[in-house]
N, C-alpha and C positions, 0 to 999 in steps of 0.2 A: 089137173091132178094135184091135190094138196100135198104140202110138205109134211113130213111126219112131225109130231109134237115134240119129240125129244130133241129135234134140231132147234125148234123154237126155244125150248127151255135152255138149251146150251147157249143160244144167242143172248137170251135175257140174262143168264148167269154171267156171261162174259161182259155184257154191258154194265151190269151191276158192279162187277169187280173193277171195271175201268172207272166207274163213277166213284166207287169207294176209294180207289187209289188216288183219284184226282182230289177228292176231299181231304184224304190223309195228307197228300202232298201240300195242299193248300194250307191245311192246319199247321204243318211243319214250317211252311214258308212264313205264315203269320207269326208262329211262335218264335222263329228265328229273327223275323223282323222286329217283333216286340222285344226280344232279348237284346238285339243290336240297338234298338231304340233306347232300351233301358240303360244299356252300357253307355250309349252316347249321352243320355240324359245325366248319368252319373258323372261323366267327364265334364259336361256343361256345368253341373252343380259345383264340381270341384273348382272349375275355373271361376265360377261366380264367387265361391268362397275365397279363392285366392285374390280375386279383385277386391272383394269386400275387406279382406285382411289388409291388402295394400292400401285401400282407402282409409281404413282405420289407423294403419300405421302412419299414413300421411297426416291424419288428424292429430296425432300425438304432438303436443306442444314442443317446440324446439328446446333443446337443453340450453341452459344459460352458459354463455361463454366462460371459459376458465378465467379466474382473476389474473390481472396483469402481473408479471413478475415484479418482485420488490425492487424498486428503483433506489439507487443510492442517493440519499438526500444530499444535495450540494451543500458545501459549507456556507455559513452565513457570510455575506459580503463584509469585507474588511475595509474600513475607511482608511484611505491613504492620506496621511497628513503630510503636506509638503514641508520640506525641511527648510525653514527660513533661518538665515544667519543674520542676526541683528548686529550690525557693527557697533561696537562700543564707542562711546565718545572718546575722541582723542584726548589723551591727557594734556593738561595745559602745558605750554612750553616751559621747560625748566628755566628758572631765572638764576643765572650765575652772577653771584655778587663779586664784582671785581674790586679788590681792595684798592683803595686810593693810593696812588704812588706817594712816596714820601715827598714832602715839600722840597722843591728845588733849592739847592744851596743859594744863599744870597749872592747877588751879583758882586763881582769883584769891586772892592772899594776903589774909589778914584784916589790913587796915591801920587804923590809928586815923583817925578822922574829921579829926583835925588834920593829917593827912599824906596828902591825897587825890592822885589822878592829875591832873596839870595839863598841858593841851595847850600847845604852843608856838605862840602866835598867828600869828607871821609865816609859819608853814608851812601855815596853814589856808586855802589858796587854792582857788578853784573849778577843777575840771578843764576843759580845753578841750572845747568842744562838737563832737562828731563832725560833719563836713560833711554826711554822708549823712542824719544825724538832723535837721539843719537843713532840708534839702530835703524831708524826709518829715514835717516838723512834729512830731517826736517830743519829748515832754516828760514830766515826772513826778518822783517822788522815789525814790531808791534808799536803802534802809535796810540797813546792813551791820553785821556783828559782826567786830571786828578783835582780833588778839592782839598785845600790845605786849611786846617783849622788855625785858630789864633795861637796855638801852641806849636805850630809848624809840623804837625802830623797829617797824614792822608787818611781821611775818613770816607772817601768815595773814589772809585776808579772805574772808568768806562772806556772800552776799546773803541777807538775811532776808526783805525785802519788795521785789519788783521794781517798777521804774518803768514796766512794761509794754513795755520795749524792752531786749532782751538786749544790744544795742549800747551803750546808755547805762549799763547795770549794769556791764558789763565795763570801760568807760572809767572809771567811778567807783572800782572796786576797784584798778585799775592806778594811778590817780593818788594815791589815799590811801596805797597801799603804797610808792610811790616818793617822795612829797613830805612827807606829814604826819608830824610828830614829837611826842613827848610827853616830859614829865619824869616818869619812872616813880616810883611810890611807894616808900617805904623801910620796912623793918621792922627796928627796932632799928638804924637807920642803914645798912641793907643794901638796895640796890634789888631789887625783886621784879617778876616778869613778871605781867601781868594781861590780862584781856579786857574790852572795852567795846564799846558800840554807837555808831555814828556814822551820819550821813545826808548825802546830797548831793541838793540840789534842782535839777532841770534846768528852767530857764526860758528860753524862746526869746528873751526880751528881753536876757538876758545874752550871747546868741550874736551880737547885732548891734553 
């Protein structure tokens, strides 16, 4: 017994619908896949562009380094000259001209014992006592050597032994030279100059 035709038609129609649905679904899948692929391709292209941009940026020549900061120029070297002290030549030694001493008085003439040197007694006075020596209680004996001219005067007096006071010694010499006199000796009737020693005793009792 054969099936009715409307059943066969329904089966064919159902098969055709299924085929159409499958085709449409396939087309959608393909379209979606293409869209996804396109999107992926766009991303890939963007990445390629980024890579290319990076490569191009790397190709950019490096910038020149900034100039070094201005350095302070050091001062020019200063030559240090050593300090030399040149010792000046020592001045020549000073020459002190010493005046020649006056000629020594002539040696006492050789006179006969019968014609000696005689002092004039009235002139043999004691010198005045220096007031300062009195206050300081200075005393002693001054021994002197005197030179007597042919006129019987003293023209040179030298202290042989000090009284321990220069003040008394000076007073003795001054007084003897100014006051004391002698009768000079003679040789064949001619007066001669001689030297002799005299002394002055300083006693504080004579000062009062």
